[in-house]
N, C-alpha and C positions, 0 to 999 in steps of 0.2 A: 775568362773565367778559370780556365786551366791553371795550375800552377806548376812550373818544372819541377821534376823528383829525379835528385842524383842516382842512377842506378845502383843496387845495394852491392853489385859485385864490384863497383868502382870505389866505393866509400861508405860502408855500412854505416859508420855512425851519420854521416851525413844523410843517406838515406833516410834513416830512422828520424833524424828530426824534421826533413822535408817533408815527410808523411804526416806527421803531427801538425805540420804549417799547413800543408794542402788540406788537411781535413779541418781544420780549426779547432783542434783540440785542447790546446794550451798555449801559453805565451810566456815570456820572462817576466818577472814582476821587478818592481824598481827595487828592492832589497835582494842582495845578492843570494844567490841561493834558492831564493822562492820563486814558486809559478801561481800564475794565474789560469784555474781551469775554465776553459771557455763551455760554453753550452752543449756543444757535441761531445767534449770529453767527460763532460758532469753528467750527462745522460746515461752513457755507458756504464758510470760509477754507480749512478742510481738502479741500472737494471742488475748489476752484479752485487749491489748491497741485499736486495730484494730477497736474490736465491739466498743469500747465506743467512740473511736475517729468519726467513721462514725455516730454515734448517735448525738454526739454533734454537727458533721458538718451539718448535717440532720436538726438540729433546730437553725441554724444560728449563730452557734459559731464560731469563728476562733483561731488558735494557735498563741502565741506567745511567745519570751522568757524574763525573767525578770531579772535583777542580783541576783548573789547568796549570796553576802555580802551587808549586810542591816546596815546604820547607827545606832548606838544604840538610839539615840535620837529620832529616828522614833518608835521605840516600846513605849518609855517613854510617846508617844503623846497619847495611849491610855489606860488608867490607869488599866481597867480590865483585858485587854489584856496581857501587859506586866508582871502583876501578875500572870497570867496563864502559861506562857512561860519563864519567867527567871530563874526557877531553870533547866531548858531543854537544856539553850542555851551554844552553842560553841562561844568563842569570841578571835576575832583576834584582840590583842594590838599592834603588831610588824609587819614591813613590809619593807623591801628594806634595814634590818640592822639599821631600828629607829623605835622610837616607835611613833606610829600615834596620831595626834593630838585629833581623836575620834575614841574610839574602833568600829569596826564591829564585827556586829552578822553574824554567820553563817546561814542562813534561816532557821527558823524552819517552817515558812509559809508565805506567801506573801502578805498578806493584807494591810502591811504598805507601803512596796515600790511601790506598786500597785495603791495603795490610793493615795500616791504621784503624781505620773505618769497621774492619771486620774484628779488631781486637775488641770494640764497645759492643759490636753485635752479638757475639757468640760465648756464650756460658755454658751451654749443655750440648751433650750429643744430639739433642732434640732440635738445636738451632741448625743443625748442619743436614745436609751439604747447603752451600751457597753456591748460586749459580748465575753469577752477574756478566753482561756484557757491555760494553760502552762503544759506540760510535764517537768517533772525535778527532781532533788534530793533535798531532804530537810536532816536537821540534828537537832535530839533531843536527847541529851544525854540521854542514858539509862543505869541505875544500874543493871538491871535484864535482858539483852537481850536473845530472844529466834530467830532463824533464820526465816526470812519472817513476824513474828510476831511483834516483837518490836527488831528494831536494831536501833543505833545510825544514823545510814545514810539509807536513803531507797527513792526508786524510786516511784513517785506517779503522778498523774493529781490533780491541782487545778484550778478549774473554778472562774473567778473573775466578775461579773457584776455589771453596775449601771443603774438604772432606774429614770425616772423622777418623778413616785408615788410609795407609798405603795402597792398600789393594784400588780401593774406590777412587783415589786418585791418579793411579796410573791407568785404570779404566777408561775414566774421563779424558784424562791427554791422549791416549789412542783413539777414541770414539771422535774428539774434534778432528784428529789427523784423518780420519776415514771420512768426514764431514767434508772436509778442505777438497782430499782427493777426489771425491764423487762430483762434489759441485764443480771444482775445476776442468773435469773431464767430461761430463756431461753436458753442461751448460757452458762453459768457456773454450770447448774443446780443445784442451790441453792434456796431453798425456803425461802426466808429472810420475814421478818415481817416491813414493812413500819410505822413508828410510829414517834412520838414527843418527844424529851427530856425533863426527868423535869429539874426544875430550876438546880439543884445541878449537872446535867450532860452536862448543855450547853456549847457550845463553847464560850471561854473567850472574852467578847466584843460583842456576839450577842444579839439580841431581843429574838430569837428564835431557836433551831437547831433541824431539823430531821433527822431521822437515818434509816439503815436497819440491822436487827437484825438478827442474824442467828444461829442455834444450831449445835454446833460439835458432834462428835459421844461420846465425853464423856460427853454429856450435859450441858457442860458449854455453855455460850453466846459467840459471837464474833461479834463485830462492823464493819460490811462490808464498809461501807459508810455514810457519812453524807452530809447535806445540808443545810446551814444558811442564815437566815435574820437576817442582820447586821445591819436593822434600819439605821436612820444617824448617827450612834456614829463614825464609821471610816469616813464620808464625814465631820462630825462637826471637828473630830481630824484632818484631813487632808484638809480641805478649798476646799471640791467638793462643789463648787456653780455652779448654772446656772440660766439664767432668764428662767421663765416660760412661758406658752402661755400668761398669764394674765400680762406680763410685768414685774412681782416681782421675787425679786431673793429667790431661795430655796436651801436646801442641797438635793442632791441625795440619793437615797436609795440603799443599797447595797447588794449585795448576795457574798456567798463564797460556792463552794462544790468539795469533794475530794472523790478519791478510791485511794487505794496503793496497793503494792506488797504484802499485808497483805491476799488480795484475794486469792493470792497462799497458803498461809498456811491454809484459809478457805476449799479451795478444798481438799487438803490433809487430814484434819481433818474430813471433811464430807464423803468422798468417798473412800479412800483409807483403805486395809487390811493388813492382817499379810503377804501377800505376797507382798507387796510393793506399788507402786504408783497405782491409779486409777484416770485417767483424762477423762472427758466428751468430746465426739469427736469434738465437736464444737470448744474446746481450745486445743486441741490436734494439735501439730503441726505435728506428725505422726501419721495418723489416721489408717494406716494398714502397716504390715510390711509383704513381702513375703520372705519365706525360703528356697530356694532349697536344697535338701537332697539327697547325693549319697556317697557311699564308694568308687566309680569309680572315679577318677579325672577328667577323659577327659571327660566321660559322662558328669560330673558335670557342667565342661567348656562349651562344645560344646553343649549341648543339654537342660539341664535344666535352666542354669542362661539367655541363650538367649529368652526363653521361658517366664521365671519369668520378663524381660524386657518387652517383649511382655505385657503381663497381666498389668505390672506397667503401662505403655504407656497408655492403655485403662482404666484404673482405674483412673489415674489423669486427664483423661479428661472429666471421669464419674464425678469425686470431684472436677473440676474446679480450681485444683491449683497442686501445688507438695508435696502430701502430703503421697505416698506411697513410701517406702523404700524396698531395697532389702538387706538382710542379706547374703552374700556370703563368710562367712568365712567357708569354707567346712574342714579347719584343727579343727575346734571345734567339740565338741559331740554335736548332735542335741537339747538334751535335757539341755545343758548349753545355748545354743542360745535361745531355747524357754524362759529360766526362765529369761535371760537378757533382754529381750524386756516384760516380765510379769512383772517384776520389775520397768521398765521404765514407765509403764503404758499406753503402746501402747493398743488402742482399739481393734483391730483386728489382729488377727495371721494368715497368709495365708501358710500353709504348702504343699510344690510340691516334694513329694518324688518319687520315681521309680513307685510306686504302682499307686499314682495320676497321674501321667503323662501317665500311660498306660491305665488309664480309662478318658484322657481327663478332669480331674477336680482337684480340690485342697480342702485341708480340712482347714474350716475356723474355729475359735477358738475364742469366745468371751472373753474378758478379765474382765467383769463385772459378768457373771455367770460360764464361765466355758464351757458353751454350744460347742459341735463340730458339724459341718455342713458340709457335702459334697456338694459342688457346683461346676457346669459343667464351662468351662472356658467361655462359649458364654451367660452364665447367671451373670457371676458377675457384669459385669456393672450395670446392674440392681439391684441385691441383696445386694451389699456391701453398696452402700448408704441408702439403707432400714434397714439393721442393723444396720448400725451407728445411725440413728435415733431412733429405739428401743433401742439402750444402751444409749442413751442421754435421754428419756423418762424414762427408767428403774432407773436411777440415780437419776433423780429428784422426781419419785415417792417413791422410797426408803426413801430419806432422808424426804420427806413431811410424812409420814407413820411414821418415827422415832420420829420427832419434835410432832405429833401430840399424840402419846403414851407417850409422856415424857413431856406432858402438864399438869398442875394440876390448880384446881381451891380451894383456900382456902378462910375465911371468917374472921379468927381471926390468931394472932401472935403466939400461940401454934399449929394451924393446919400447920402454914408457917413454924417453925421451924423443926417441925416432916417430913415434905416433903422432906427438904432440908436436914436432916441428914439420911433419910431412902431410898429416892428416886433420888434427884437431880431434875434437869431439870429447865422447864419454870414452874414460878408459876402466875397464873394470881389471881390479887386482886383489889380491889377497893383502891386507894390512894390519898391523898389530903395532905400530909405531907410537911414539909418543908426541906430546905438544913440539919439542925440539924438533921430533922427526919431520913433522907438518911443517913447521917453519923453514926447516932445510928445503924441502921439496920445491915449496915455494918460491924461495930464493933462485934455485938452480932453473926452476923451469916455467915458473909463472902459475902451475897447477896447484889446487886446492883438494882436500876430502870435502866431495859434497854429501856423502851419506854412507852407512850400511845400508844396501837396501834392505825392506823388510821380507821383500820376496825369496832373500837369500840368506835369511838369519841361522839357518841350519848348515851352511856350507864353510867349510873349514880347509885352510892349505898353508902354503908356505908362505910369509911376508916377502913381498918384490923387494923391501926396503932393508929390513932388518935380518931377512933370513930364518925368524922364528916360526915353528910348527904352530898348527892351531888358530891361525889367523882369520879373521873374518872377510868376508867378499866387500870391498868398499866400489865406489865410484869416485875417479878424480876428474876434475875438466879446470880449464880457465873459465872463469865467472864473473858475473856483473856484481 
């Protein structure tokens, strides 16, 4: 049952794919660049989805569904937007055996079609704000696909809001960024850095883009989610006009924000090890597995499995859900059963053998540390939730410590290049360069500006690239 996994120190890219394969999370689809998300991967996505969806609804957002197909003319209404997405678009030109009068774009994102609908729904300031989210699939044709990280088709959520004033829209943009940061930290154990994107990294058509950046265990950055203030750009392109409180006609201020299945890739590359998948308990669909063990088939069926079911019911009550499984594959060797669940990333393994049964306890094994703990049956309902919280905290603390140990400060280009060549990681610099400067740095070093961290928003210094004073502190890194 065990599947070989390449050590991450030997070949990180192959290790990543091996973890996905061993945990049975996803597979390649017949269409190049697309993937099949298997039950293990999809159940993790459902857990992630629930955490975000609850937070959206708590802040007044509602879900809706918009079309997969978008008229090509819609994208052409916002010049910067179409320029940014045109190379990635899949286009439908024929349907029903006939050529279409107008080509249809398979949505890469939905700002245009949603902007069109908002123009029909908004007439007065009383119609605002509109706070809508949708969970859907999108398509952006990828030349170099990687499972969960970059695929031509992927699942995500995209929020789209419209507001009467710039202040309200900017507040919404930053609110959603904070929701992303909080859930990524508290539920996914990802210590992300919230920040503002540079001009060259902005979403096409946005006035400003904010991001959550996180460090993977190969020291590269991954953009985990973005929130965009779109100004009045899309409102003007799609005529989202309303009569304000003064009786004057004005254009709405809009936002968009999204996270996708690449968060699963972030979980894998942040927490997993050479044995396989490691998943934070709060997004683990199976938080514990009970493994009864006996060479006596009748004892296994008549004594150990019933006891395992009793413990399962008690633990599911304590965890407020169906989060505990029983592995009753008595025909398999215990070691194979252990390793199967280890590779799947189950946070806790509860071993119930003849010895444990006689002593009225189970042997509990932590996935994150391998620590083994004997716990009496009557104490499980109290101890297991606490252990899961400990694992959650340990994974976050471990990832944060790794990022801190691999973040460096430099003041000039020579130091910048030396750190990238010898250490990699995140590099903090003062930066006030142009899009052309960003492009030149990427061509010379492979690093890109990830963001201006919000926590450093008041800090100013001398730009490491141009020498200008008054530059903001930025983070550069090689990135996915």
